[in-house]
C-alpha positions as CSV (number, residue, x, y, z in Angstrom):
1,X,133.2,60.0,104.2
2,X,130.9,63.0,104.4
3,X,127.6,62.7,102.6
4,X,127.2,64.9,99.6
5,X,123.9,66.7,99.2
6,X,122.6,66.3,95.7
7,X,121.5,69.6,94.2
8,X,118.2,69.5,92.3
9,X,118.6,69.4,88.5
10,X,117.8,72.6,86.7
11,X,114.9,72.2,84.4
12,X,115.3,73.4,80.8
13,X,113.7,76.6,79.9
14,X,110.9,76.1,77.4
15,X,111.3,77.8,74.0
16,X,108.0,79.6,74.3
17,X,109.2,81.4,77.5
18,X,111.6,83.5,75.4
19,X,108.5,85.3,74.1
20,X,108.4,87.1,77.5
21,X,111.4,89.2,76.5
22,X,109.3,90.6,73.6
23,X,106.3,91.6,75.7
24,X,107.7,94.9,77.0
25,X,108.6,96.0,73.5
26,X,105.1,95.2,72.3
27,X,103.6,97.2,75.2
28,X,105.8,100.1,74.4
29,X,104.5,100.0,70.8
30,X,100.9,99.9,71.8
31,X,101.4,102.7,74.3
32,X,102.7,104.9,71.5
33,X,99.4,104.7,69.6
34,X,97.7,107.6,71.5
35,X,100.7,109.8,71.0
36,X,100.8,109.1,67.3
37,X,97.1,109.8,67.0
38,X,97.6,113.1,68.9
39,X,100.5,114.1,66.6
40,X,98.4,113.1,63.5
41,X,95.6,115.3,64.6
42,X,98.0,118.2,65.1
43,X,99.4,117.8,61.6
44,X,96.2,116.9,59.8
45,X,94.0,119.7,61.1
46,X,96.5,122.3,62.3
47,X,99.5,121.7,60.0
48,X,101.6,122.0,63.1
49,X,104.7,120.3,61.9
50,X,105.1,122.6,59.0
51,X,106.8,125.0,61.5
52,X,105.6,128.0,59.5
53,X,105.8,130.3,62.5
54,X,108.0,130.9,65.5
55,X,105.1,129.9,67.8
56,X,105.4,126.3,66.5
57,X,109.0,126.1,67.6
58,X,108.1,127.6,71.0
59,X,105.3,125.2,71.6
60,X,107.3,122.2,70.4
61,X,108.8,121.3,73.8
62,X,105.4,121.5,75.4
63,X,104.0,119.1,72.7
64,X,106.8,116.7,73.3
65,X,106.3,116.8,77.1
66,X,102.6,116.2,76.8
67,X,103.2,113.4,74.4
68,X,105.7,111.8,76.9
69,X,103.2,112.1,79.8
70,X,100.4,110.6,77.6
71,X,102.7,107.7,76.6
72,X,103.7,107.0,80.1
73,X,100.1,107.0,81.5
74,X,99.0,104.8,78.6
75,X,101.7,102.3,79.4
76,X,100.6,102.2,83.1
77,X,96.9,101.6,82.3
78,X,97.6,99.1,79.5
79,X,99.8,96.9,81.8
80,X,97.5,97.4,84.8
81,X,94.5,96.7,82.7
82,X,95.9,93.5,81.3
83,X,96.8,92.3,84.8
84,X,93.4,93.3,86.2
85,X,91.3,92.0,83.2
86,X,93.0,88.5,83.2
87,X,93.3,88.4,87.0
88,X,97.0,87.7,86.9
89,X,98.0,87.2,90.5
90,X,100.0,84.8,92.6
91,X,99.5,83.5,96.2
92,X,101.7,83.0,99.3
93,X,103.7,79.8,99.4
94,X,107.0,78.2,98.4
95,X,107.1,77.2,94.7
96,X,109.5,75.6,92.2
97,X,111.3,78.4,90.3
98,X,110.2,77.1,86.9
99,X,107.7,78.1,84.2
100,X,106.0,74.8,84.9
101,X,104.7,76.1,88.2
102,X,101.5,78.2,87.8
103,X,102.4,80.8,90.5
104,X,105.9,81.2,89.3
105,X,104.7,81.7,85.8
106,X,102.2,84.4,86.9
107,X,104.9,86.1,89.0
108,X,107.3,86.2,86.0
109,X,104.6,87.5,83.7
110,X,103.8,90.3,86.2
111,X,107.5,91.1,86.5
112,X,107.7,91.5,82.7
113,X,104.7,93.8,82.6
114,X,105.2,95.8,85.8
115,X,109.0,96.1,86.3
116,X,109.9,98.5,83.4
117,X,107.2,100.9,84.4
118,X,107.9,100.6,88.1
119,X,111.3,102.1,87.3
120,X,109.6,105.1,85.7
121,X,107.4,105.5,88.8
122,X,110.5,105.7,90.9
123,X,111.6,108.7,88.9
124,X,108.4,110.5,88.0
125,X,106.0,111.3,91.0
126,X,102.5,110.8,89.8
127,X,100.6,110.7,93.1
128,X,97.0,109.4,92.8
129,X,97.8,107.9,89.3
130,X,100.5,105.8,90.9
131,X,98.2,104.6,93.6
132,X,95.4,103.8,91.2
133,X,98.0,101.8,89.2
134,X,98.9,99.8,92.3
135,X,95.3,99.1,92.9
136,X,94.9,97.7,89.4
137,X,97.8,95.4,90.2
138,X,96.0,94.1,93.2
139,X,97.4,96.2,96.1
140,X,95.0,97.2,98.9
141,X,95.5,100.8,99.9
142,X,93.5,102.5,102.6
143,X,92.4,106.2,102.8
144,X,94.9,109.0,102.9
145,X,97.9,106.8,102.5
146,X,101.2,107.8,100.7
147,X,102.9,105.0,98.8
148,X,106.5,106.1,98.3
149,X,109.5,103.9,97.7
150,X,109.3,100.6,95.9
151,X,106.6,98.0,96.1
152,X,108.0,94.8,94.6
153,X,104.8,92.7,94.8
154,X,101.7,94.8,94.8
155,X,99.2,91.9,94.9
156,X,100.8,90.7,98.2
157,X,100.9,94.1,99.8
158,X,98.3,95.7,102.0
159,X,98.2,99.3,103.4
160,X,95.7,100.5,106.0
161,X,94.6,104.2,106.4
162,X,97.0,107.1,106.9
163,X,100.1,105.1,106.1
164,X,103.3,107.0,105.1
165,X,106.0,105.2,103.2
166,X,109.2,107.2,102.7
167,X,111.4,107.5,99.7
168,X,113.8,104.6,98.9
169,X,111.9,102.3,101.2
170,X,111.4,98.8,99.7
171,X,108.7,96.2,100.4
172,X,109.5,92.6,99.2
173,X,106.8,90.0,98.8
174,X,109.2,87.3,97.5
175,X,112.6,85.7,98.2
176,X,114.5,83.6,95.7
177,X,116.6,80.6,96.6
178,X,118.6,79.7,93.6
179,X,120.4,76.9,95.4
180,X,117.2,74.9,95.5
181,X,115.5,76.6,92.6
182,X,112.6,77.9,94.7
183,X,110.7,81.1,95.2
184,X,109.0,82.0,98.5
185,X,106.1,84.4,98.5
186,X,104.1,85.9,101.4
187,X,101.9,88.8,102.2
188,X,102.9,92.1,103.9
189,X,100.3,93.8,106.0
190,X,100.7,97.4,107.1
191,X,98.1,98.7,109.6
192,X,96.6,102.1,110.1
193,X,98.6,105.2,110.9
194,X,102.0,103.5,110.3
195,X,105.2,105.3,109.2
196,X,107.9,103.5,107.1
197,X,111.0,105.6,107.1
198,X,113.2,106.3,104.1
199,X,115.4,103.5,103.0
200,X,113.7,100.9,105.3
201,X,113.4,97.3,104.0
202,X,110.4,95.1,104.7
203,X,110.6,91.4,103.9
204,X,107.8,88.9,103.1
205,X,105.4,87.9,105.8
206,X,106.0,91.0,107.9
207,X,103.1,92.5,109.8
208,X,103.0,96.1,111.0
209,X,100.2,96.6,113.5
210,X,98.5,99.9,113.9
211,X,100.5,103.0,114.8
212,X,103.9,101.4,114.2
213,X,106.9,103.6,113.2
214,X,109.8,102.0,111.3
215,X,112.9,104.1,111.5
216,X,114.8,105.1,108.3
217,X,117.2,102.3,107.1
218,X,115.7,99.6,109.3
219,X,115.3,96.0,108.2
220,X,112.0,94.2,109.1
221,X,112.8,90.5,108.7
222,X,110.8,87.7,107.1
223,X,107.6,87.0,109.1
224,X,108.4,89.6,111.8
225,X,105.4,91.1,113.6
226,X,105.8,94.7,114.9
227,X,103.6,95.4,117.9
228,X,101.0,98.2,117.9
229,X,102.2,101.7,118.8
230,X,105.9,100.8,119.0
231,X,108.9,102.3,117.3
232,X,111.4,100.0,115.6
233,X,114.8,100.6,114.1
234,X,118.1,98.9,113.3
235,X,119.2,95.7,111.4
236,X,117.3,93.6,112.2
237,X,114.5,95.9,113.4
238,X,114.2,96.0,117.2
239,X,111.9,98.0,119.5
240,X,113.3,101.4,120.4
241,X,112.6,103.0,123.7
242,X,110.1,105.9,123.6
243,X,111.5,109.0,125.3
244,X,108.9,110.4,127.8
245,X,107.6,113.8,126.9
246,X,109.0,116.6,129.1
């Protein structure tokens, strides 16, 4: 008779972990405080919301827009500040996917704080503000680098100088294995003068040496090392021939 592989028993989720679902709502409320203060000043000192003139109605959309931008930036620096202040970070390795594990716990907490606002960053281009936010989260970014696309694990991601990451590209620093209730984490290193094409996917442990080009839609697999000065494309990513200049 064939031997049956016994699956690991799933550990019960502790009751206190359900508090994690409340954290984003709390952060949203705190982020609204600067907006509320701004509107209070407008009403208290300028009686803006009396709408006594046509100008008040004309300026209203601008006030709402400024309030929305102020709210969003507040959310970024509140979450980034919490992560930086309390040094919430996780390290490479394979861990039990459970709140009992220290690294998994920190990964979950960062997901709760970071993920909602990462979605906003995918919609609203904020340039240097976006990069300063990633640095607060522990990402290393060199000079003159453009961080487009999605960074799933900033604290495990490193960019050199003059890196260009295209839209819809994704860099993963973790992989789940729900069959064995584990999570694998590893660093991703991108060297100087690299180009990551739109829609490319880079998995944990990948290393892009200097002057590497990853074509649009390519898949760089777990732990793959891309050699300096080469062009890679396809699924999985393979070296592409460089056409000689005529």
